[in-house]
C-alpha positions in Angstrom: -4.4 30.0 -0.5 -1.6 27.9 1.2 -1.8 24.1 0.2 -1.2 22.3 3.0 -1.0 19.0 1.3 1.4 17.7 -2.1 1.9 14.2 -3.2 4.4 13.7 -6.1 2.3 11.9 -8.7 5.0 8.9 -9.7 3.1 6.5 -12.2 0.0 5.3 -14.0 -0.6 1.7 -14.1 -3.5 -0.7 -15.4 -4.4 -4.5 -14.6 -6.6 -6.7 -16.5 -8.7 -9.0 -13.9 -11.9 -10.9 -15.1 -12.2 -8.4 -18.2 -12.4 -5.7 -16.1 -9.4 -2.7 -16.9 -8.5 -0.9 -13.5 -6.7 2.4 -14.0 -4.7 3.1 -10.3 -2.8 6.5 -10.1 0.3 6.3 -7.7 1.1 8.8 -5.3 4.0 9.5 -3.0 3.4 11.3 0.3 5.4 13.6 2.0 6.1 15.2 5.3 3.6 17.9 4.3 0.5 15.2 3.7 -0.9 15.8 7.3 -4.2 17.5 6.2 -4.4 14.9 3.3 -4.4 12.1 6.0 -6.5 13.4 8.3 -9.3 13.4 6.4 -8.9 10.1 5.0 -8.6 8.7 8.3 -11.8 10.8 9.3 -13.5 9.5 5.8 -12.4 5.8 6.0 -15.4 4.1 7.9 -14.3 0.0 7.4 -17.4 -1.5 9.6 -20.0 1.3 7.2 -17.6 0.3 3.7 -18.0 -3.3 4.3 -20.9 -4.5 6.3 -20.9 -7.9 5.0 -18.1 -8.5 7.3 -18.1 -9.5 10.9 -17.4 -7.2 13.8 -14.3 -8.5 14.5 -12.8 -8.6 11.0 -14.1 -4.6 10.1 -12.2 -3.4 13.8 -9.4 -5.4 12.7 -9.1 -4.1 9.4 -9.4 -0.3 10.7 -7.0 -1.5 12.9 -4.5 -1.8 10.0 -6.0 1.1 8.6 -5.3 3.2 11.2 -1.6 2.4 11.8 -1.0 3.0 8.4 -2.0 6.6 8.3 -0.6 6.9 11.6 2.8 5.8 10.7 2.4 7.4 7.1 2.6 10.9 9.4 5.9 10.1 10.5 9.1 11.8 8.6 11.0 8.9 8.8 8.4 6.3 6.5 8.2 6.1 2.8 4.5 6.1 2.1 2.4 5.7 -1.3 -1.2 5.7 -2.1 -2.8 4.5 -4.6 -6.1 5.9 -6.3 -8.5 4.9 -9.0 -11.4 6.9 -10.0 -10.5 9.6 -7.7 -10.8 7.3 -4.9 -8.3 6.1 -2.6 -8.0 2.5 -2.7 -4.6 1.1 -0.8 -1.6 2.7 1.3 1.3 1.8 2.2 3.9 2.8 4.3 7.8 1.1 4.8 10.7 2.4 6.1 14.6 1.9 5.6 17.0 0.0 8.4 20.4 0.1 7.2 20.4 -2.1 3.9 17.1 -3.5 4.8 13.5 -2.6 3.8 10.6 -3.1 6.3 7.3 -3.0 5.2 5.7 -1.6 7.8 2.0 -1.7 6.6 -0.2 -2.2 3.5 -4.0 -1.7 3.9 -6.6 -1.7 1.1 -9.3 0.9 1.3 -12.9 0.0 0.0 -13.8 2.0 -3.0 -17.5 1.3 -2.5 -19.6 -0.7 -0.8 -18.3 -4.0 -0.2 -15.7 -3.3 -3.5 -11.9 -3.0 -3.1 -10.4 -2.2 -6.2 -8.7 -4.8 -8.4 -4.6 -5.4 -8.1 -4.7 -2.6 -5.6 -2.5 -4.2 -3.2 -0.2 -6.0 -5.6 0.1 -2.4 -7.4 1.7 -1.3 -4.3 3.8 -4.0 -3.9 5.1 -3.8 -7.4 6.2 0.0 -6.2 7.4 -1.4 -3.5 9.9 -3.9 -5.1 10.8 -1.0 -7.4 11.9 0.8 -4.4 14.1 -1.8 -2.6 15.4 -2.3 -6.0 16.8 0.9 -6.9 18.2 1.1 -3.1 20.0 -2.4 -3.7 18.2 -3.4 -0.4 19.5 -6.7 1.0 15.8 -7.8 1.6 12.3 -6.4 2.6 11.1 -7.7 6.0 7.3 -7.8 7.1 5.9 -8.8 10.0 2.3 -10.3 9.2 -0.8 -10.9 11.1 -2.3 -14.2 11.8 -5.2 -13.3 13.5 -7.2 -11.0 10.2 -9.4 -11.5 8.1 -7.8 -13.0 5.2 -4.7 -15.1 4.5 -2.0 -13.2 4.5 0.7 -15.4 4.9 0.4 -17.5 2.2 -0.6 -14.2 0.1 2.7 -13.0 1.2 4.7 -16.4 0.1 3.1 -15.6 -3.0 4.6 -12.8 -3.0 8.5 -14.2 -2.9 8.4 -13.6 1.0 9.2 -17.1 3.7 8.9 -17.4 7.4 12.0 -16.6 9.4 9.9 -16.6 13.0 7.4 -15.9 15.3 6.8 -13.2 17.7 4.0 -11.8 20.1 0.8 -13.7 17.4 2.8 -12.2 14.3 4.9 -13.9 11.9 8.3 -12.1 10.5 8.7 -12.8 7.0 11.5 -12.2 4.7 12.3 -11.4 1.0 15.6 -11.3 -0.4 17.3 -9.5 -3.1 17.3 -11.9 -6.1 12.9 -12.8 -4.6 12.5 -9.2 -5.0 14.1 -8.8 -8.4 11.8 -12.0 -9.5 8.6 -10.3 -8.1 9.1 -7.3 -9.7 9.5 -8.6 -13.2 6.6 -10.6 -12.6 4.1 -8.6 -11.1 5.2 -5.8 -14.3 3.8 -9.2 -16.4 0.6 -8.2 -15.0 0.5 -4.1 -14.6 1.1 -2.0 -17.1 3.4 0.8 -15.2 4.0 3.7 -16.7 6.5 6.3 -14.8 5.4 9.9 -14.6 8.6 11.3 -15.6 7.8 15.0 -15.0 6.1 14.3 -12.3 4.4 17.5 -10.2 3.2 17.8 -6.8 -1.1 17.7 -6.6 -3.0 18.5 -4.1 -4.7 15.1 -3.2 -7.5 17.0 -1.3 -8.8 18.9 -4.2 -8.5 15.5 -6.1 -10.7 13.4 -3.7 -12.8 15.2 -1.0 
């Protein structure tokens, strides 16, 4: 039977938060990921998975997630998914524009009702900074929402980003090449990162669904 989806297993990570050890595997998605991403989109219902959130917050989170899946399907985007205990826990998409890397979306995916995986976002930020450093990118840029459930502006500042402008309800932020190296080093001091040197493509539909 032909496999419609193949993801490259690129790293195994571990983090410890409040004495809880969390293992997270990182996979790089490819242009052959359509089947898996469509299954993922159909399976993630934020309002059902996070019932304690307000209706507005659930819809906002769902919109961010759907946007990330939509862009992960586009061939020009680099996309990563984090998986813990065979459950997707975070999705990141980015795109290279000259010597600038643009973080287009990053979205946690609940792993159980009212529960997210520890350090899932930070783990994919570690991969993003690693990718940017390998590319020798001048900076990473992003547009942060101002009306979401969480204060992402402060979160991104903690990852080395600075506010550089505003546009249509979004705050433009940038992290220069020096901060990229600094943040990568800081994250690697908190996250055990082991690259999968002889990585193989894996059918994530079989692993997760």
